[in-house]
N, C-alpha and C positions, 0 to 999 in steps of 0.2 A: 261235828269234830268236838268242841267243848263236853257235852252232855257223853260221846263215847269215851273219853278221857278220862271224866270225872267218875264213870260208872266202871271204865278197867281200873283206875286207881283202887274203886272201894275193892275190888275182885282180886287183885295183885298182893297189896296191901293188908287189906283186911285181917284183923285176927293173927297176925303172926307173931311169932316169939322170938326173941334176937338173943338167948344169952349171951352175956360177954365172957372173953376168954383171954386169959394173959396171954400176951405174945413170946414170954418168953419159954413156955411149956414146949415140949417135943410134940411134934405133929405125930399123928398116929396114922393117918390117912393123908391123901390129898391136898395140899393146902390151896383149897379152892379160893379161901377168903384173901390170901396173900397173893394170889394170881390176879383176880378179879381187882383189885386195889393196885395192883402197876398197871394193869390196861387201864384204868381211870385215869391214874395219872398222866399214861402217854397218852391217852384222847384228850384231856385237859390242855395239855400242850399243844397237839397239832391241830385241835377242833375240828375234827372232818364233816364234810355234808352227810347226810345220815338220812336214806329213805325209808321211812316207816309207813309200814301197813298196820290198822287197828281193826278188826271186826268183831263185834260182839251181838250176840243173837247171828242176825241174817243182814244187819248193816256194816258196812264198811268206810272207810277213809284212809286215804294217802297224804301223807306231810313229808316232804322234804325242807333240813334244813339243816343248817349247821349251828343252831343253839339248842344244847342238850345239856341238861344237869347229868354227867357221866354215874354221880353218885345215886341218886334217885334214879334213874333207867335202869341199874345195873343191881339194885337192891334185892331183888329176889335170888340173884346168883349169888350174891353173899350172904342169904339167909341160909342158901343151901349148901353150906359149909359144914364137914359133919365133924372135924377137929374140934370138939367141945371137950372138957374133962369128963363131963359125965357121958360121953358117948365111946370112951374108949373100947370096950368091949361089946357093943351093940351091932355090929357091922361085922360080914364075912367078907373077905378080902379076898378075890378072885384073880388072877391071872391068867387073862384069857390069851394073850399070846405078849411077843418082845414087848410092844407099843402101845398096848391095850390092859387096864386094870379095872375092875369093878367092885362096887361095893355094895353089900345087900343088907339090908336090916335082917337082922336073925328075928325069927318067931319069936313071938312073946314079948318083943319088944313094939311100945308105941310109941314113935317118933316122927315127926312129918316127912323128913326125909328118909323114902321108901329104899331110893335106889340112885348112886352116882357113878357114872362110867367115864375114864379119862383116857383117851387116845392121843399118842404122841408123833409126833413127826419123826425124821429122820436124824434129826437134831435134839432129839428130847425134850420138845418144846409140846404142849398141847396143844394139837390142833382141832379137835373136838370134844367138848365137854356134855355129857348130859345127866340130867337130873329128874328124878319125879318127886314131887311132894305131894303130900294127902294129909288132908284134917278131916276131922269128922267130929261131930258132936250133934245134941240134941237139937240144935238149932240151924245148923247148915253143914254140907259135905263140899268139899272145894278138892278138885286134883289141878296140880301144874306141872307140864312137862317144861322142861326149859333145856333149850339146846343152843352151845356157844361155840363158834367155829372162829378158829384163827389161822391166818396166813402169815408164813414167814414171823413169827411170834406176835402177830397183832392182829386185835379182835377184827375180823371181816365180816362176820354178821351173827345174828340172836334170833331165838324164836322161844315166844312163850303162848303156848295153848291149854286149854282144858276147858274146864267147868266150875260152876258155881251152882248150887241150888240149896235155896232154905229150905226150911223145915214143911213148906206151904208153899207149891208152885212147881214149876219145871226147871230142869237145869236150864241155866244161860251160857250156852259155851262162848269162849272168844279165842283172839289169836292174835298177837302182835309178833309180825315178821320185820326184822330190820335187817337193811345192807349200809355198811357203814365203808363208805369210798374213800 
């Protein structure tokens, strides 16, 4: 399990940029960072039991524990926030329905977050958030699809899946599926 978690840590956190943003700036897009930070605070207080399945290549392991560092655990969702001053003109906003809004990267832009979709429940709370992150350079290519689901305003599950491929070698697929009880 330690090898899987270490390998996954390298896959998910490696080579990520996280520019800082002043919190007093108006939000152009959905405030993913604010939402995830509020969920982290709630999860730290309630300390729920978590069932986490980690798969790297063909190996998988399952862990059931209440001991989770929520800030580290949800770091990729924080990195998927598109409310950065430099990004204000970088995304198309599509209102797909009264409860669904998506943000698509404009052609010609080269940012890691390609797509973000937010589905809200009847009380206007996010019930499902999905983001696609893509990084590509001369050394490696990485794609991550992040999905976060909430029930009654509380995080209930999340999934991170994708692959990383070094310039030599085959793609290494991975998947993390977590249920919050």
